[in-house]
C-alpha positions as CSV (number, residue, x, y, z in Angstrom):
1,M,111.1,266.5,156.0
2,T,108.6,268.0,154.5
3,P,105.2,266.9,155.6
4,E,102.7,265.3,153.6
5,L,100.2,267.9,152.6
6,P,96.4,266.5,153.6
7,P,94.2,265.4,150.5
8,P,92.1,267.6,148.4
9,P,88.7,268.1,150.2
10,S,86.1,266.2,148.0
11,S,83.6,267.9,145.8
12,G,80.2,267.0,146.1
13,D,80.5,264.7,142.7
14,E,83.5,262.5,144.2
15,I,83.2,259.8,146.5
16,D,84.9,259.7,149.7
17,F,86.6,256.2,149.7
18,S,88.7,257.1,153.0
19,A,85.4,258.1,155.0
20,L,83.9,254.7,153.8
21,V,86.8,252.8,154.7
22,A,86.5,254.2,158.3
23,E,82.6,253.4,158.5
24,H,83.3,249.8,157.5
25,N,86.2,249.7,159.9
26,Q,84.0,251.1,163.0
27,S,80.9,249.0,161.8
28,T,82.8,245.6,161.7
29,A,84.5,246.8,165.3
30,E,81.2,247.1,167.0
31,R,80.0,243.7,165.4
32,V,83.0,242.0,167.0
33,S,82.7,243.6,170.2
34,Q,79.1,242.3,170.7
35,G,79.9,239.1,169.6
36,R,82.3,238.7,172.3
37,R,79.8,239.9,174.7
38,K,77.1,237.4,173.8
39,G,80.1,234.8,173.9
40,E,80.8,235.9,177.5
41,S,76.9,235.8,178.3
42,S,76.9,232.1,177.2
43,S,80.1,231.1,178.9
44,G,78.8,232.0,183.0
45,Q,79.1,236.1,182.5
46,T,76.3,237.9,183.8
47,P,74.0,238.7,181.0
48,P,71.8,241.8,180.1
49,L,68.6,241.6,182.2
50,R,65.5,241.1,180.3
51,S,64.0,244.2,181.7
52,E,66.4,246.4,180.0
53,M,65.3,244.9,176.7
54,S,62.6,246.7,174.9
55,S,59.6,244.8,174.1
56,V,60.3,245.0,170.6
57,E,63.7,243.4,170.7
58,Q,62.3,240.3,172.9
59,E,59.7,239.8,170.3
60,D,62.2,239.7,167.5
61,D,64.6,237.4,169.6
62,A,61.4,235.1,170.1
63,S,60.3,235.0,166.5
64,A,64.0,234.7,165.1
65,G,64.7,231.8,167.1
66,S,61.5,230.1,166.3
67,A,62.0,230.4,163.1
68,K,65.9,228.9,163.4
69,V,64.3,225.7,165.0
70,S,61.6,225.4,162.1
71,Q,64.0,225.4,159.6
72,A,66.7,223.0,161.3
73,G,63.7,220.6,161.6
74,S,62.7,220.9,158.3
75,T,66.2,220.5,156.9
76,S,66.7,217.4,159.1
77,R,63.6,215.5,157.9
78,W,64.6,216.2,154.3
79,W,67.8,214.7,154.9
80,R,66.6,211.5,157.0
81,V,63.6,210.9,154.7
82,G,62.9,213.1,151.4
83,Y,67.2,212.8,150.1
84,P,66.8,209.1,150.3
85,V,64.0,208.3,148.5
86,L,64.8,210.7,145.6
87,V,68.1,208.7,145.5
88,G,66.1,205.5,145.5
89,A,64.0,206.5,142.7
90,V,66.6,207.9,140.5
91,V,68.4,204.3,140.9
92,L,65.2,202.6,139.9
93,L,64.6,204.8,137.3
94,V,68.1,205.3,135.3
95,V,70.1,201.6,136.0
96,P,67.4,199.9,133.6
97,I,68.1,202.6,130.8
98,L,71.5,202.5,131.3
99,I,71.5,198.7,131.0
100,F,69.2,198.8,128.3
101,A,71.3,201.1,126.5
102,G,74.6,199.0,127.3
103,L,72.9,195.6,125.8
104,R,72.1,198.0,122.7
105,V,75.9,199.2,122.0
106,I,76.8,195.5,122.4
107,L,74.4,194.1,120.1
108,D,74.4,196.6,117.8
109,S,78.4,196.9,117.4
110,S,79.4,196.7,113.9
111,D,82.8,195.5,115.5
112,G,81.9,192.3,116.6
113,K,78.8,189.6,116.9
114,L,78.0,187.3,119.7
115,I,77.9,184.0,117.5
116,K,75.7,181.1,118.3
117,R,77.1,177.9,119.1
118,V,77.8,175.6,116.4
119,T,79.1,172.0,117.4
120,D,78.4,170.2,113.9
121,P,81.6,170.5,111.9
122,A,80.0,170.1,109.0
123,A,77.4,173.0,109.3
124,P,77.5,176.6,108.3
125,G,79.3,179.1,110.6
126,Y,81.1,176.1,112.8
127,E,84.5,177.5,113.8
128,A,87.6,175.5,115.4
129,V,90.6,177.3,117.1
130,V,93.9,175.8,115.6
131,E,96.1,174.3,118.1
132,K,99.8,175.5,117.2
133,T,102.1,172.7,116.4
134,P,104.8,172.5,119.7
135,T,108.1,173.7,118.9
136,A,111.5,173.7,121.1
137,M,114.9,175.0,120.6
138,A,117.9,173.3,122.1
139,A,121.3,174.9,122.3
140,V,124.2,172.2,122.0
141,V,127.0,173.1,123.8
142,A,131.0,171.9,123.3
143,P,133.2,171.2,126.4
144,D,134.9,174.1,126.7
145,G,131.3,176.0,127.2
146,S,130.8,177.7,123.8
147,L,127.8,177.4,121.6
148,D,128.0,174.6,118.8
149,S,125.0,174.3,117.0
150,V,121.0,174.7,117.7
151,V,118.3,172.1,117.1
152,V,114.8,172.8,116.5
153,F,112.3,170.4,117.2
154,A,108.5,169.9,116.1
155,L,105.8,167.7,117.0
156,T,103.0,167.3,114.2
157,S,101.3,164.5,116.2
158,D,101.8,162.6,119.4
159,T,104.0,160.2,116.9
160,S,105.6,162.3,114.8
161,G,107.6,165.2,114.3
162,G,110.9,166.8,112.7
163,V,114.2,168.2,113.4
164,L,116.2,171.1,112.0
165,L,120.1,171.4,112.6
166,I,121.6,174.9,112.0
167,P,124.8,175.9,112.7
168,G,126.6,178.1,115.5
169,S,127.7,180.3,113.0
170,L,124.6,181.3,111.5
171,G,124.3,185.0,111.0
172,V,121.4,186.8,112.2
173,D,120.6,190.6,112.0
174,T,120.5,192.3,115.1
175,D,120.3,196.2,115.6
176,F,124.1,196.2,116.0
177,G,124.7,194.8,112.7
178,L,125.3,190.8,111.7
179,F,126.6,188.6,114.6
180,P,126.8,185.2,114.9
181,L,124.8,182.8,117.4
182,T,128.0,181.9,118.8
183,A,128.4,185.6,119.3
184,L,125.2,186.2,121.2
185,W,125.7,183.1,123.2
186,K,128.8,184.8,124.7
187,L,126.5,188.2,125.4
188,G,123.9,186.2,127.0
189,Q,123.4,182.7,126.3
190,L,120.4,181.2,125.9
191,E,117.9,184.3,125.6
192,P,119.0,186.1,122.6
193,V,119.8,182.9,120.8
194,T,116.3,181.5,121.0
195,T,115.1,185.2,120.3
196,E,116.9,185.6,117.0
197,V,116.4,182.3,116.0
198,G,113.1,182.6,116.7
199,K,112.9,185.8,114.5
200,T,114.9,183.7,111.4
201,L,112.4,181.3,111.5
202,N,109.1,183.5,112.2
203,L,108.8,180.7,114.9
204,N,107.8,181.6,119.0
205,F,108.9,178.4,120.5
206,T,107.0,176.2,123.3
207,E,110.1,175.6,125.2
208,S,114.0,176.1,125.1
209,F,116.4,174.4,126.9
210,I,120.6,173.7,126.9
211,V,122.1,170.3,126.0
212,S,125.4,170.6,127.5
213,A,128.4,168.1,126.6
214,S,128.4,166.2,129.6
215,D,124.7,165.4,128.9
216,W,125.6,163.1,125.7
217,A,126.8,160.3,128.2
218,T,123.5,160.3,129.6
219,L,121.6,160.6,126.5
220,G,123.5,158.2,124.7
221,G,123.8,155.6,127.3
222,P,121.2,153.2,127.0
223,Y,121.6,153.0,123.4
224,A,125.1,152.9,122.5
225,P,127.5,152.0,120.8
226,L,126.5,153.7,117.6
227,T,127.8,153.0,114.4
228,I,128.0,155.9,111.5
229,S,129.6,156.2,108.3
230,I,131.2,159.4,107.8
231,P,132.2,161.1,104.6
232,E,135.0,163.1,105.9
233,A,137.3,162.5,109.0
234,V,137.0,164.3,111.9
235,H,139.8,166.7,113.4
236,D,140.7,168.5,116.5
237,E,141.5,172.2,116.8
238,K,145.1,171.2,116.7
239,D,144.2,169.6,113.1
240,A,144.6,166.1,114.6
241,I,142.4,163.3,113.6
242,V,140.1,162.2,116.2
243,F,137.5,159.9,114.0
244,P,138.6,158.7,110.7
245,K,136.7,158.7,107.6
246,G,134.6,155.9,106.9
247,S,132.5,153.7,109.5
248,V,132.6,154.9,112.9
249,T,131.4,153.4,116.5
250,L,130.9,155.6,118.8
251,K,130.7,155.2,122.7
252,S,128.2,157.2,124.8
253,D,131.4,159.2,126.4
254,Q,132.7,160.1,122.6
255,I,129.4,161.8,121.6
256,A,130.0,165.0,122.4
257,T,133.7,165.1,121.1
258,F,131.9,163.6,117.7
259,L,129.5,166.3,117.4
260,T,131.6,169.5,118.5
261,S,135.4,168.8,117.6
262,R,136.7,170.9,114.7
263,S,139.4,172.4,113.1
264,A,140.4,175.7,111.6
265,K,140.0,174.2,108.2
266,D,136.9,172.5,109.1
267,S,133.2,174.0,107.0
268,D,130.5,174.3,109.3
269,L,128.7,173.0,106.5
270,N,130.4,169.7,106.3
271,R,129.9,169.4,110.3
272,L,125.9,169.5,109.5
273,I,126.1,166.5,107.3
274,R,128.1,164.8,110.4
275,Q,125.9,165.8,113.0
276,E,122.5,165.0,110.5
277,L,124.3,161.3,110.5
278,F,124.3,161.3,114.0
279,W,120.9,162.4,115.0
280,K,119.7,159.8,112.4
281,A,121.3,157.5,113.8
282,W,120.7,157.9,117.6
283,L,117.0,158.4,117.0
284,E,116.6,155.3,115.0
285,K,118.1,153.4,118.2
286,V,115.6,155.1,120.7
287,K,113.0,154.2,118.4
288,S,114.2,150.4,118.1
289,S,115.1,150.2,122.0
290,S,113.2,148.7,124.6
291,S,115.1,151.0,127.4
292,P,113.0,153.7,128.9
293,F,114.3,157.2,127.9
294,P,116.8,157.8,130.2
295,T,115.3,161.6,131.2
296,S,112.6,162.9,131.9
297,T,109.8,162.6,128.9
298,T,107.2,165.3,130.0
299,S,108.9,168.7,129.4
300,G,112.7,169.3,127.4
301,L,114.5,167.3,125.5
302,G,112.9,164.1,126.5
303,R,109.7,165.2,125.7
304,F,110.6,166.3,122.0
305,V,113.0,163.0,121.2
306,A,110.4,160.4,123.1
307,A,108.0,161.7,120.5
308,V,109.2,162.4,117.4
309,A,111.5,158.7,117.6
310,R,108.1,156.8,118.1
311,G,106.7,157.5,114.3
312,Q,107.5,159.5,111.4
313,L,110.3,161.6,111.7
314,S,112.1,164.1,109.3
315,I,115.4,165.2,110.1
316,S,117.4,168.1,107.8
317,S,119.5,171.0,108.0
318,L,118.6,174.6,107.5
319,P,120.1,175.7,104.1
320,V,122.7,178.2,104.6
321,V,125.3,179.9,102.2
322,P,128.6,181.5,103.3
323,G,128.2,184.7,104.4
324,P,130.7,187.8,105.3
325,V,133.5,186.7,107.7
326,A,132.7,188.1,111.5
327,P,134.8,191.3,113.1
328,A,137.8,190.1,115.2
329,A,135.8,191.3,118.5
330,L,133.0,188.9,117.4
331,G,135.5,185.7,116.9
332,G,136.6,186.2,113.2
333,A,135.0,183.3,112.0
334,Q,133.3,182.7,108.7
335,T,129.0,183.3,109.0
336,Y,126.6,181.6,107.4
337,I,123.1,183.1,106.3
338,V,119.8,182.4,105.4
339,K,117.4,183.4,102.9
340,E,114.1,183.9,104.0
341,S,112.2,181.8,101.6
342,A,114.4,179.0,102.4
343,A,113.9,179.5,106.4
344,L,110.1,179.2,105.3
345,A,110.3,176.0,103.4
346,S,112.3,174.6,106.0
347,V,109.8,175.6,109.0
348,A,106.5,174.4,106.7
349,A,108.4,170.9,106.3
350,I,108.1,170.1,110.1
351,V,106.0,173.0,111.3
352,P,102.2,172.8,109.7
353,F,100.6,175.2,111.9
354,P,103.4,177.7,113.4
355,D,102.9,180.2,116.0
356,G,104.9,183.0,115.0
357,A,107.4,185.6,116.4
358,S,105.2,188.7,117.7
359,G,104.0,190.7,114.9
360,R,105.7,188.5,112.1
361,R,103.2,186.7,110.8
362,P,99.7,187.8,109.4
363,R,97.0,186.0,111.8
364,I,94.1,184.4,109.4
365,R,91.3,182.8,109.7
366,V,90.3,180.3,106.8
367,L,86.6,179.2,106.2
368,D,85.3,177.1,103.7
369,G,82.4,178.6,101.6
370,T,81.5,175.4,99.8
371,G,81.0,172.3,102.7
372,K,83.1,170.7,100.5
373,L,86.4,171.4,101.9
374,S,87.0,170.0,105.5
375,N,87.1,173.3,107.4
376,G,90.3,174.7,104.9
377,I,92.1,172.7,106.5
378,N,94.5,172.0,103.3
379,A,94.0,175.5,102.8
380,A,95.7,176.7,105.8
381,I,98.6,174.8,105.7
382,M,99.2,176.4,102.5
383,L,98.9,179.6,103.9
384,N,101.3,178.6,107.0
385,A,103.5,177.5,104.5
386,A,103.6,181.1,103.1
387,G,104.2,182.8,106.1
388,G,100.8,183.0,107.5
389,Q,99.3,182.0,110.9
390,V,96.1,180.5,110.5
391,D,94.4,180.8,114.3
392,V,90.7,179.6,113.3
393,V,89.6,177.3,110.4
394,G,85.8,176.5,109.8
395,N,83.0,177.3,107.6
396,A,81.2,180.2,106.4
397,K,78.0,181.4,107.8
398,S,76.6,180.0,104.3
399,Y,77.7,177.9,101.5
400,G,77.9,178.6,97.7
401,Q,80.6,180.9,97.6
402,A,81.4,180.9,94.0
403,T,85.2,183.0,94.3
404,T,87.6,182.4,97.2
405,Q,87.9,185.8,98.8
406,I,91.4,187.3,100.6
407,I,89.4,190.1,103.1
408,Y,92.4,192.0,104.6
409,F,91.4,194.5,107.8
410,E,92.9,198.0,108.8
411,G,96.5,197.7,110.0
412,T,97.3,194.7,107.5
413,T,99.0,195.9,104.0
414,E,97.5,194.7,100.3
415,A,101.1,193.3,99.8
416,E,100.6,190.8,102.9
417,A,97.0,189.9,101.2
418,K,98.8,189.3,97.6
419,T,101.3,187.0,99.4
420,M,98.8,184.8,100.7
421,Q,96.8,185.2,97.5
422,K,100.2,184.0,95.9
423,A,100.2,180.9,98.1
424,L,96.7,180.0,96.9
425,T,97.2,180.5,93.1
426,M,93.9,182.2,93.4
427,G,91.6,184.7,95.3
428,S,90.1,188.1,94.8
429,I,91.4,190.6,97.4
430,V,89.1,192.7,99.5
431,A,90.0,195.3,101.5
432,S,88.4,196.3,104.9
433,K,88.3,199.5,106.8
434,Q,87.2,197.9,110.1
435,S,89.8,197.1,112.3
436,N,89.6,193.4,113.5
437,S,91.4,192.5,116.9
438,G,90.7,188.6,115.8
439,A,92.4,188.2,112.9
440,D,94.5,190.1,109.9
441,M,92.8,188.7,107.0
442,T,90.0,186.5,106.7
443,V,90.0,183.7,103.6
444,I,86.7,182.5,102.1
445,L,87.3,179.5,100.1
446,G,84.9,179.4,97.1
447,D,84.4,176.5,94.5
448,D,87.2,177.7,92.4
449,F,89.5,176.3,95.1
450,V,87.5,173.0,95.1
451,A,87.7,172.9,91.3
452,K,91.6,172.9,91.1
453,F,92.5,171.0,94.3
454,G,89.6,168.9,94.7
455,P,87.3,168.1,97.9
456,S,88.9,167.0,100.9
457,S,88.7,163.6,101.8
458,S,87.0,164.1,104.8
459,S,84.8,166.6,104.1
460,S,81.6,164.9,105.6
461,G,84.0,164.3,109.0
462,G,84.7,167.9,109.6
463,V,88.5,168.9,110.7
464,S,90.8,166.3,109.7
465,S,93.9,165.1,110.7
466,S,95.3,165.6,107.2
467,S,99.4,166.2,107.5
468,S,99.2,165.8,111.2
469,T,97.6,169.0,111.8
470,T,95.6,169.1,115.5
471,T,93.0,171.5,116.3
472,T,91.0,172.3,119.3
473,M,87.1,172.6,118.6
474,A,85.1,175.5,119.4
475,S,82.6,173.7,121.9
476,S,81.9,176.5,123.5
477,T,80.4,180.1,122.3
478,T,82.7,181.9,120.2
479,T,83.4,185.6,119.7
480,A,84.1,186.3,116.0
481,R,84.5,189.4,114.1
482,K,82.7,190.1,111.1
């Protein structure tokens, strides 16, 4: 191989990098060698004699050592004394500033105000949180384990309420199309049925439970026999007559058969009539009997039946019309559908203050701006019947409101505000760009509402119990939105 040629000699204007590198390496090697000799000396090796060091070197070493000791002592005192003092001073100075700034942010916030406690229901600024009407859904199951029907209960007071009957063939809209409740029951039993019935009625149920075929012998035991007059004979699946047309006397062990029997020719609309007649007869017996209810009355069916049977009671069926026939995979049976307006009306008849399914009812504050409307309770019921959800009632900060205002906040549509305007048959709509986590709308009632509907009968007494509504008074400091 041809050997490499040496690099060309450098000129006076060029830098000899090779020489610089060699010089640097030699200097580094010398420092390392000196460090090793010092280490050996400190580890017990014989150190150089002091006499061999020049006087200048000795003086330099002594001076350097003294400087290091002085610097170490100064640093130690700083960390032991100076640093804690400085930190304490900063804390004492900065924390009050931060607290003051934080309080100003809260107090000056345009997003909310801390309202002073107002305990007088007739005074301006009073507000009360509405206690929602307790509701429940019962799935009535046939002897073969299939879903027969659904019953919705509502307690408008401790001694009154309502019952709403729904056929198991009710068709509900799902992500996969129209499904009858009976098909949802096969897929997941109580949970999907409760969810979809809640969406249809725009309700969030307090409870949901199952009433099996075997339960009826216990439930009907203290009150049997029941005498009922039915307009049509009851047939079984083979179309044989189980109960004839006319007056029928039911024993407790016959109730499940009476409620759930059907033939292929039967219409669920006719079955709803039969079931409605049973519920009226049974609840009347519960009311008039001196026998205690046979199951617990603290929850479940016993809680609602024992309450609604004591006083005023409304029993009805959900208005439905024939819909499409379900696909063969879903049973191939006739489905029934309900219009939204009919569902709202049915709910409003028994649930004056609903707790709506998530995101499906606009949340509303209703304030009396006149001092004559008993905290706006009557208007609140009208708004709820139109699909609203009144969470707070009370009085405006001052009286003298001439015209009713419907204020809707960011995240709420003008169409929803117009729906509430239609329900009240009055009111000017005001759009607010403010976001309001406490409500979607605020309705301030004016003299125009008094002129049309008259003052509330209990305006001097604050929140009334008219229409069986119940509210929990705001006895503590209330946070509200402007």
